C-alpha positions as a printed Julia matrix, in Angstrom:
257×3 Matrix{Float64}:
 -40.73  -17.71  -23.48
 -37.04  -18.5   -23.23
 -37.74  -21.63  -21.16
 -40.46  -22.74  -23.55
 -38.11  -22.32  -26.51
 -35.44  -24.36  -24.74
 -37.9   -27.13  -23.97
 -39.18  -27.23  -27.55
 -35.61  -27.36  -28.82
 -34.79  -30.18  -26.42
 -37.85  -32.19  -27.49
 -37.03  -31.65  -31.16
 -33.49  -32.84  -30.6
 -34.71  -35.9   -28.75
 -37.18  -36.7   -31.5
 -34.4   -36.49  -34.04
 -32.42  -39.04  -32.06
 -29.48  -36.75  -31.3
 -30.0   -36.22  -27.59
 -27.68  -39.02  -26.56
 -24.45  -40.46  -27.91
 -24.04  -44.05  -29.02
 -25.29  -46.39  -26.31
 -22.75  -47.52  -23.77
 -23.34  -48.53  -20.17
 -21.6   -46.49  -17.45
 -20.18  -48.91  -14.85
 -19.56  -46.08  -12.36
 -23.22  -45.16  -11.83
 -24.46  -45.54   -8.23
 -27.56  -47.6    -7.4
 -30.84  -45.76   -7.95
 -32.54  -44.51   -4.77
 -35.34  -46.83   -3.6
 -38.87  -45.89   -4.58
 -42.11  -47.29   -3.15
 -45.25  -46.25   -5.06
 -43.79  -44.79   -8.25
 -46.94  -43.13   -9.61
 -49.11  -42.46   -6.55
 -50.45  -38.87   -6.33
 -48.06  -37.97   -3.52
 -45.0   -39.87   -4.73
 -41.91  -37.94   -5.73
 -38.34  -39.14   -6.12
 -35.02  -37.86   -7.33
 -34.16  -37.86  -11.02
 -30.49  -38.74  -10.8
 -28.12  -40.74  -12.99
 -28.02  -44.22  -11.48
 -28.3   -47.94  -12.2
 -30.93  -50.62  -11.58
 -30.58  -54.4   -11.52
 -33.18  -57.01  -12.42
 -32.09  -60.6   -12.88
 -29.12  -60.68  -15.25
 -29.9   -57.24  -16.68
 -28.54  -53.88  -15.63
 -30.31  -50.61  -16.45
 -28.09  -47.53  -16.66
 -30.32  -44.47  -16.19
 -29.02  -41.11  -17.42
 -30.95  -37.83  -17.7
 -30.57  -35.07  -20.29
 -30.75  -31.59  -18.81
 -30.89  -28.0   -20.0
 -29.24  -25.56  -17.57
 -32.16  -23.1   -17.6
 -34.82  -25.76  -16.96
 -35.5   -27.04  -13.42
 -36.19  -30.64  -14.47
 -34.67  -33.06  -17.02
 -36.1   -32.98  -20.53
 -35.44  -36.64  -21.35
 -34.1   -39.87  -19.91
 -32.08  -42.65  -21.48
 -31.96  -46.2   -20.14
 -29.2   -48.46  -21.45
 -29.94  -52.14  -20.84
 -26.97  -54.53  -20.67
 -26.78  -58.27  -20.07
 -24.45  -60.2   -17.76
 -21.58  -59.95  -20.26
 -21.9   -56.16  -20.44
 -23.31  -56.18  -23.97
 -25.96  -53.55  -24.71
 -29.21  -55.35  -25.57
 -31.54  -52.34  -25.74
 -31.55  -48.56  -25.46
 -34.69  -46.8   -24.24
 -35.24  -43.05  -24.76
 -38.17  -41.22  -23.19
 -39.11  -37.55  -23.37
 -40.15  -36.04  -20.03
 -42.37  -33.09  -19.2
 -41.43  -30.57  -16.49
 -44.14  -32.05  -14.26
 -42.54  -35.52  -14.25
 -42.72  -36.46  -10.56
 -39.83  -38.84  -10.16
 -37.18  -41.2   -11.34
 -37.14  -44.45  -13.26
 -37.94  -47.57  -11.25
 -38.38  -51.32  -11.54
 -41.58  -52.95  -10.3
 -43.41  -56.2   -11.04
 -46.72  -54.48  -11.7
 -48.5   -57.46  -13.29
 -47.28  -60.12  -10.82
 -45.78  -62.34  -13.53
 -42.55  -62.77  -11.56
 -40.52  -60.33  -13.65
 -40.05  -56.62  -13.03
 -41.2   -53.99  -15.5
 -39.43  -50.69  -16.11
 -41.56  -47.71  -15.04
 -40.82  -44.19  -16.32
 -42.96  -41.32  -14.93
 -43.46  -38.83  -17.8
 -45.78  -36.16  -16.39
 -48.23  -35.41  -13.6
 -51.48  -33.58  -14.39
 -54.68  -32.67  -12.55
 -57.89  -34.52  -13.38
 -60.95  -32.98  -11.68
 -58.61  -31.5    -9.11
 -56.76  -34.76   -8.44
 -53.2   -35.54   -9.54
 -52.75  -38.36  -12.06
 -49.45  -39.56  -13.51
 -48.77  -40.33  -17.16
 -46.08  -42.99  -17.38
 -44.65  -45.67  -19.61
 -44.38  -49.33  -18.71
 -41.71  -51.37  -20.48
 -42.37  -55.11  -20.36
 -40.39  -58.17  -21.45
 -42.22  -61.5   -20.96
 -40.54  -64.73  -19.96
 -36.81  -64.76  -20.64
 -36.86  -62.2   -23.46
 -34.3   -59.41  -23.34
 -36.24  -56.86  -25.42
 -38.78  -54.62  -23.67
 -41.98  -53.28  -25.28
 -43.54  -49.93  -24.34
 -47.11  -49.14  -23.25
 -48.15  -45.66  -22.1
 -50.64  -45.43  -19.24
 -52.28  -42.84  -16.96
 -53.47  -43.14  -13.39
 -52.76  -42.96   -9.68
 -52.0   -46.64   -9.2
 -51.21  -49.71  -11.29
 -51.68  -53.29  -10.07
 -52.84  -56.81  -11.05
 -56.62  -57.13  -11.37
 -56.79  -60.53   -9.69
 -58.19  -62.2   -12.79
 -55.39  -61.96  -15.34
 -55.29  -58.28  -16.26
 -53.21  -55.25  -15.37
 -55.27  -52.3   -14.12
 -54.56  -48.6   -13.88
 -56.73  -46.73  -11.39
 -57.15  -43.01  -11.97
 -59.64  -40.18  -12.02
 -61.1   -37.81   -9.45
 -62.73  -37.93   -6.02
 -66.19  -39.12   -7.11
 -65.36  -40.87  -10.38
 -62.75  -43.54  -11.0
 -61.46  -44.8   -14.33
 -60.17  -48.37  -14.39
 -58.26  -49.31  -17.53
 -57.75  -53.04  -18.08
 -54.71  -54.28  -20.02
 -54.01  -57.8   -21.17
 -50.32  -58.8   -20.83
 -49.01  -60.09  -24.16
 -45.73  -60.85  -25.88
 -45.77  -57.28  -27.22
 -46.28  -55.47  -23.92
 -49.91  -54.83  -23.01
 -53.12  -54.65  -25.03
 -55.71  -52.13  -23.82
 -58.93  -54.11  -23.51
 -61.53  -51.85  -21.9
 -61.98  -48.75  -19.73
 -64.56  -48.62  -16.95
 -65.9   -45.46  -15.35
 -67.15  -46.11  -11.82
 -69.03  -43.07  -10.6
 -70.55  -42.18   -7.24
 -74.27  -41.54   -7.78
 -75.41  -40.91   -4.21
 -73.28  -39.66   -1.3
 -74.4   -39.25    2.31
 -74.2   -35.47    2.89
 -73.29  -35.91    6.55
 -70.72  -38.72    6.48
 -69.6   -38.3     2.82
 -69.95  -42.06    2.47
 -70.69  -43.25   -1.06
 -74.04  -45.03   -1.05
 -74.6   -45.99   -4.69
 -72.29  -46.25   -7.69
 -72.68  -46.91  -11.39
 -70.26  -48.71  -13.68
 -69.98  -48.19  -17.45
 -67.65  -49.56  -20.08
 -66.9   -46.76  -22.52
 -63.9   -47.85  -24.53
 -63.48  -51.02  -26.54
 -60.09  -50.75  -28.21
 -59.03  -54.31  -27.57
 -62.24  -56.22  -26.92
 -61.39  -58.42  -29.9
 -58.52  -59.78  -27.79
 -61.01  -61.24  -25.31
 -63.81  -61.92  -27.84
 -66.38  -59.69  -26.09
 -68.9   -57.11  -27.21
 -69.11  -53.85  -25.28
 -72.2   -55.1   -23.42
 -70.53  -58.38  -22.49
 -67.45  -56.48  -21.37
 -69.48  -54.13  -19.17
 -71.24  -57.05  -17.5
 -68.01  -58.98  -16.99
 -65.57  -56.23  -16.01
 -68.01  -54.29  -13.81
 -68.36  -57.5   -11.78
 -64.59  -58.06  -11.6
 -62.57  -58.0    -8.35
 -60.89  -54.75   -9.39
 -64.21  -52.98  -10.03
 -65.82  -54.3    -6.86
 -62.89  -53.0    -4.82
 -63.91  -49.41   -5.69
 -66.31  -48.23   -2.96
 -66.95  -51.87   -2.01
 -69.76  -51.12    0.46
 -71.82  -49.08   -2.0
 -74.85  -50.46   -3.82
 -74.29  -51.13   -7.51
 -76.91  -49.6    -9.79
 -77.29  -49.64  -13.57
 -77.57  -46.41  -15.55
 -77.1   -47.91  -19.0
 -80.13  -48.65  -21.14
 -79.21  -51.08  -23.91
 -81.15  -51.05  -27.15
 -83.18  -54.18  -27.9
 -81.0   -56.8   -29.53
 -77.75  -55.34  -28.26
 -75.35  -58.11  -27.31
């Protein structure tokens, strides 16, 4: 109970904006340790105060800790330009299950790195998935916009979208995001589910694909039916159990577009 009370107090303080002092970059911070796959189910990395570089920007990463808690309760990233001027301060609350440190990665292949902050790691049907925030600044902008995501991997779709891949052993959720000037717009979520599995080899024989979320379909001018037809045939969807036969389990009502 004592640890829970400390964590709640820390989160309340962070929400009130009093966790950190006025933003200043610390020039003495060491480089952050290298990280490969930031959010993969097995990935872990140190949460240490350090600095990252991307282009003309420096990211000073500092963690807020409570002595009785094993992991940091929050992280602050101070972004400075080439002159040393602070251009943005990013604060993120962390859960005790946060698997690793802040990292830079060009997840959408636009030629500019995004800031990735792992927030928590939770089990989904027995499989670990990471909740994380992606901070994106398009072009030559200095201000980053936040989008929260969940999954085991994040990568370009091959046809203009950013995809998070998460879920369990026999069901995968692909979430498609459209990169915009304000971060990312969630377009649609696909569930790709194994329908038939060879009991001897455990090879997936048939799979179904359904679109079941339509938050941002207006951004691509599609109905849910059009989105299911288009995104279930996308390179990202076809890469999930690529040798399995695709079958349809959806029965659309007459007149549904």
